[in-house]
N, C-alpha and C positions, 0 to 999 in steps of 0.2 A: 474171792474176797471182794465184798461190795466196795471197799475203800480203794481198790485198784482200778479206778475209772478208765484211765487211758489204755491200760493193757487190755481191759475188757473190750474197749472200742477197737483196738488194734486187732485182736483175735477175730472180731466180728466183721472187720473191714480190711483184712490184711493186704490184699492186692491194691486196693484204692489208696490206702495210706502210704504204701511204698511208692506208688506212682506219683502221689502228691509231693512227697519228699524229693523224688527224682526231678520233677518239674521245677520245684522251687529252688533247688540247689544246683542243678546241672550235673548231678552225679548219676551215673548209669544205674538202671534199675537193679541189675544183678549185684552191684556193689552196695546199694542201699540195703538190699535183702541180707547180704552177708554182714554188714555192719550192725543192723538191727538184731540179728541173731547173736552177735557178740555181746551186745548190750543186755539181751535177755539172759545171757550166761555170766553177767557181772562185769563186763568190760567198762573201763572208765572213760569219761569224755572231758575231764577237767583240764587236761593239757595234752599236747601231742607228743611230749617226750617225758621220760622219767629216767632217773639214775639207775644204772646197773653196773656193778663191778667198777665203780669209779668213773664210768662213762655215761653220757647221755644217749638214750636209745629211743627211737620212735615207738609208740604203742601200736597195737595190732590194728586198730581202726585206721590210723594214719597210714600204715603199711598197705592196707587194703585200698584206700583211696589213691595211694601213690601209683597203683597199677593203671589208673586212668590217665596219668600224665607223668612224664619223666622230670618235670619241673617242680622243685620243692616249694617255690613261692606259690605256684598254682595249687599244689596239694594243700598248703597251709590255708589258702582261701577256701578250698572245698571242705577242709576239716572244720573251719570256723562256721561255714554255712550249715554243715551237718550238725555239729555239736550244739548250735544255738537254735536249731529249728524247734518250734513248739511241740510238734509230735514227738520228736526224739527226746526232748527234755522231759515230756510227760511220761514216756515209757521208762526212761532212766530213773526218774523219781519213784515210779511205781515199783520197779525192780528193787531199788534201794529200800523202799518201805517193806516190801515183801520179804527181802533178805533179813531184815531186822526182826520180823515176825517169826520166820522159820528158825532163825538162829536161837531163839529163846526156847524152842521145843525140840530141836533135833537131839538124837540119842548120842551120848558121849560116854567115855570111860576115862578114868584118871582125872587129874585136876591141873589147873593153871597151865604152865607151858608144856606139860606132858599130856595134855588133853588130846584125845583122839575122837574124831567125829565119825559116826557109823551111819552109812546111808541105808536106804530101804532094802538093799541086797545084802546087808551085813558086812559090807566092805569098809574098812577103816582108813582114815587118813589123819596124819598129824595136823592139828590146827595151828601150830607154830613152826617156825623154821629159823635158821641162822641167816641173817642178812649179810650183805656184802661187807659190812663193817664188823662182823663177828658178834652182833647182838641178836638175841632171841626175840622174835616178834611174831605177831599173828600173821598168817598167810593172807593174801589178798582176797577180797570179796569174790573175785572171778574164780580163783582156784577152789575155794570152799563151796561156792554156789554150784559150780560145775560138777563137783563130786556128789553133792546132794541131789542135783537134778538127774545126773546119769543113773543114779540108783533107782529113781522113780521111773525113768524111761525104760530101763532094763526090766523092771518088775512088770510094767504095763505090757511090754512086748511079749514077755513070757506068758502072761495071762491071755493075750490075744492069740498066740500060737496054740495054746491049749483049747481055747474056745472055737477056733476055726477048724481044728482037726485037719482033715484031708483038703480043705479049701485053701489052706495056707500054702503059698508057693515059695516066697523068697523074702528075707528081711534085708533092709537097706539101712544106711547110717541114720536116716531121718524118717523111716517108715517101713512099710512092707508091701509086698505084692500078694493079692488074694483073688481067688475065684469068686468070693462073696462080695457083694456090693453093700457096704455098711451105710445105714442112714446115720447122719451125724448125731442126732439126738440119741439114737439107740447106742451108738458107740460111746458117747459121753456118759450115758447112764451106766453102761457096763463097766467102764473104767472107774467111775465113781464108786460103784458097789465093790469092785475088787480091791481098790486101794483104800476104801472107807474114808474117802475124801470127797468133797463137793467141788466140782470144777466150775 
C-alpha cells in the first residue's frame, strides 16, 4: 500500500533501521528486533501497563525490554525512548492504518458480538470476548491482526513448499531452508501472484 510509507522504508532498510533505533535508545539490537516484530503484529505502545483481572500488568514490549535490565525504573526509561522514537511511531501508525484497511475487507460470518473472522487458511476466530468485568468487547488489535497475518503466512509457506518441490528442506517459524537461492524480486512476484495481492 503506497500510504504505508514508514513500513515500506522499514522493509527496504530493515537492519539499518533496527540499528538506528538501538543506537538512539541504548536498547540491544535483538530486543529492538523483537519489539518491532510485536508492533507489526499489533502490539500497543501507548502505555507500559494495562489492567488484567483487576490487576495492572506490564505489556509484552515492556517485558521484552525488561530482559535488558532488572531495574524497573531503567526499563521505564527504555520503554519511553523506544515508544517515542520516530521510526517506531511511524511503523506503529502504519500498522494501525493497515489494520483499519484490512478490517473492512476480511471475511466474516455471523454478526455483531457473534462475528467470527476467517483468515486466508479458512480458520476462524471470534472477534469478541468476555473481558475481566464480564462485558463482551472486541478482541485487541494484536490478537485479531495476528490471526489474520498467520493465515497469510501459512498460505504463502504452503505455496512456497509446492513451488520448491525437492529443493525444500525445512520450514522454520519465520521462514524456511531451501537448496534454491531465491531472487527477492522473483520471490515477491511469485507470492503476489499466488495470493493475488500486491506486496
